[in-house]
N, C-alpha and C positions, 0 to 999 in steps of 0.2 A: 503494499500500499504506499503509496506517496503523500504527505499530506506538505500544499506548499503554503505559507508561512508567510504573511505581508507584517515586514519590518515596518511597524511603526515610527517615522522617522519624528525626529525630535526637535526638528523646525517645519514648523505651518507653512513656509515656504515651500519646501523640500516638499513636503505634500502634495500642495497644490502644482507643484512644477511637474511632480510626474504623474499628476490624473489628467493634468491639462494636456500630457501630449501621449498618452497610453492609447488612446484609438488609433490615432496617427501612428505610431509607434509598431502596437500591432498590426496596422494592415502593410508595413513595408517589410520587402520581400528583405531576404536575411541577405548582407552585403556581400562576406565571403563566406560563401558554400562549403569549399572543401575546408575550412579554416574549423566552421562549427561543424561539418560532420567529423572531422578529425577528435572536436572535444566531444561529440557525443558518441565516436566508437571507445573512447578511450574509458570515459567513464562508465558503460553498458557494461565494458571489460570486467567490471570490479562489483557488479550488480547481478545481484539473482531476482529469479520473480518472486520468490519468499520475503525478502527485504523489505522491513520498514523503513522508509526514507522519510526524511524532510529535507525540503526546498526552502530556502531562506530569500525574504530579498524581491517581491512583488509587489506592487500597488494594489491600494483598494479598487480602483477601475479596471486593472489590470484582473484581479481576482474574478470581475461579473466577466469579462471578455473569457479567461481559459475556463470558466463553469458554462460558458457557452458554447466555446470549441469541444468542450470532454462531454457534454450532451450530443450535440451534434453528430459526433465518432465514436458515440456507444461506450464511453469509457465511463468505467462504474467504481473502480478502485483506485479516487484520490479522492483528497477534499481538501478545502482549500477553505483556509482560517484566518481572520484578521485579528493580530496580534502583537507583541513582541518574543524573542527570543526564549527573555525570561519569563513569559508565560506559557511555558510549554517544559518549563525543569521541573520536573517529575511528573508531568499530566501526560504526556501522552507518550513517553519515552519510556523505556532507551529507546533507541534508534539503530538499523546496522550499519545507516550512511546518515551523513547528511552534507544536503549540496550546499553551495553558496556562488551563484553565478553571477558576476559582474555589480555583486552587494558588497565585498569587502570595503574597496575606496571610498563608499558614499559613508560609512561608520563612524564617528566621529572620537568612539571611544575602542580602538580598534582591538585592542589587546582584553578587554572586557568581554567586548562579542566573542571572539574566540574561544576566550575562557568558557562563557555559556554554551557553547555550541560543542564545545571539549564535555562537558558537562550533560549534555544531550545524549551524546554515545553509546553505544556497549561497551565494556570491554576488546580493544582491537576492533572495534568500530570505525570506519575512514570517513575521512572529510575529503572533498573534493569540490575544489573552486575554480574559478578561472576569474583572475582581479586586473583589471585595467593598473598598469603601472608608469606612470608619465616623472618620476624625479627627474630623469637625463632629457627630457622633453621641453624644452623652456620656452618653446612658444605655448604650450599648454599651462605653464605656470604662470605666465601674464596674460593668458586669454581667459583664466577661470576667472579670477577676480574680476576680472573687469565685466565679464557675461556675469557671478552673480550680483553686482552691481546694479545692473540691468533688471535684475530677477529671470536671466535667460540661463541658466546655469545653478543646480542644487551643490550643497555642499560637495568638496571633494576630498579626500585625504592622498595627499601628493606622496606617493608610496614609490620606493626605487624595488628590485627587486628583491636582493637581497635583503631589505629592511622588509620586506614582507613574508620571506621565509624565513626570518630570525623569531618575527611575531609569530608566526604559528608555531615553529617550536619550543617559543615562550611557555606556547602555553599548552605544550603537554604532548605534542604531535610528532611521531617520528616521518616524517618525506619520505615517501617511498618512491613517486617519479613525478616529473616534473616535464613542461615545453612551453614552447612560444608560438600559438596557434592565433594567429598567424606571424606574426612577429613579437618580438621580448615589450611591447606594448601590453600584451595580454602577455601574462602567465600562470599557467595552468598547474594546480600540487593535485596531488592523492597523498593523503597523510591516514597515518592510523593513529587511534588512539592509544598510548601507554602508561 
């Protein structure tokens, strides 16, 4: 079973930002199909049909869109819930795997979020993520604050690949696979709870 969880963003402006772009985002074709397929193939290779999986990081309106897609495709083994990661500690878990795609760089307290995700996993459970790392992209380090000032961008943590991996390890995970799909801008990580 997959439970997809809305990460209740701390800033109202962030929630408004994501809700405002959700329908347009959902209609867009995947920009890099090859990279997307690599990410999904690697992820699926670690999961089985009997695994209990929690995916974090979609927004309120995206939950409605996802529910409609699941209904249209006849998918019945998924539940979509609005809440925070902390809401699920001890309630729905433990999980065999926690997925966090395009989520970690949007969290204001990444170390705390990773510790909470660690707590949701069974011993030996897997944490699988793909995270934007733009610390070495000076254009984004300049553009994001300007866009935020005009309400055109949400909160973004500027991460390097090494800092992201350090945070994951410090949260109690052993990294077992990494990849750059398509480039070092997006870091794919598979880590086991230790």
